[in-house]
Every structure is written in structure tokens, then in C-alpha cells.
C-alpha positions in Angstrom: 0.1 0.0 0.2 1.2 3.5 -0.7 1.8 5.9 1.7 0.3 9.3 1.4 1.5 12.5 3.4 -1.1 14.0 5.1 -2.5 17.4 3.7 -2.0 20.7 5.4 -5.3 21.6 6.2 -4.4 25.0 8.1 -6.3 28.1 6.5 -8.4 25.5 4.8 -11.8 27.4 3.5 -14.2 25.1 5.8 -18.2 25.2 4.8 -21.3 23.8 6.9 -23.2 21.3 5.0 -26.5 22.8 3.6 -28.6 20.8 5.9 -27.6 21.9 9.3 -29.8 24.0 10.8 -29.7 27.5 12.1 -29.9 26.0 16.1 -26.1 24.7 15.8 -27.6 21.2 14.7 -25.0 18.7 14.3 -23.5 18.4 10.8 -20.2 17.9 8.9 -18.2 20.9 6.9 -16.3 20.0 3.9 -13.0 21.7 3.0 -12.6 23.5 -0.5 -9.7 24.3 -2.8 -6.9 20.9 -2.0 -6.4 19.6 -5.0 -7.9 15.9 -5.8 -9.1 15.6 -1.8 -12.2 16.5 0.1 -11.3 16.6 3.6 -14.4 16.6 6.2 -14.7 17.3 9.9 -17.4 17.3 12.9 -18.4 20.7 12.9 -18.9 20.5 16.5 -15.4 19.6 16.3 -13.5 22.0 14.2 -10.1 21.3 16.3 -10.5 17.6 16.2 -9.3 15.4 13.3 -10.1 15.7 9.6 -11.2 12.5 7.1 -10.0 13.1 3.7 -11.6 11.0 0.8 -10.4 11.2 -3.1 -12.3 13.2 -4.6 -13.7 10.9 -7.4 -14.8 8.9 -4.1 -16.8 11.8 -2.3 -18.2 12.6 -5.5 -19.6 9.1 -5.8 -21.3 8.9 -2.0 -22.9 12.2 -2.8 -24.6 11.3 -6.2 -25.4 7.4 -4.4 -26.8 9.5 -1.6 -29.1 11.5 -4.1 -30.3 8.7 -6.4 -30.9 7.0 -2.7 -34.6 6.6 -1.4 -35.1 8.3 2.1 -35.3 5.4 4.9 
């Protein structure tokens, strides 16, 4: 397995999920502008860890959410 270095997320432009509410509901934040990667973090813990996904994997995940039936 190839070892990949961690991207520097200091100064990343984080945005909250469009599904979060104004009362500070549970949600995720996504950072834009990291070439080839999509960093994700818990909005309630912005200084905590972030997960990074290959951009193509994140796009496929979001597409599957949009086409999945609501439970």
C-alpha cells in the first residue's frame, strides 16, 4: 500500500453542510480548494481530526445519496 502524506489543512476554507440548521445542529463541514481531495470534519469539533477522501470517491458517495430512497 502506498503511503500518502497528510495535506496541510491550516487555513482551509471550511463550509457547513447545507442540511445543518441555524441552531447549531449536528453536521459536517467540507473544505474546498484541496486538489484531488475532499477533507471532512465534525462541525462541533473543528479542532479535532479531519478525514480526507479522494475527490472521485466523495463525488460518487454524494451521487449515491442523492439517488437513494429516503428511509
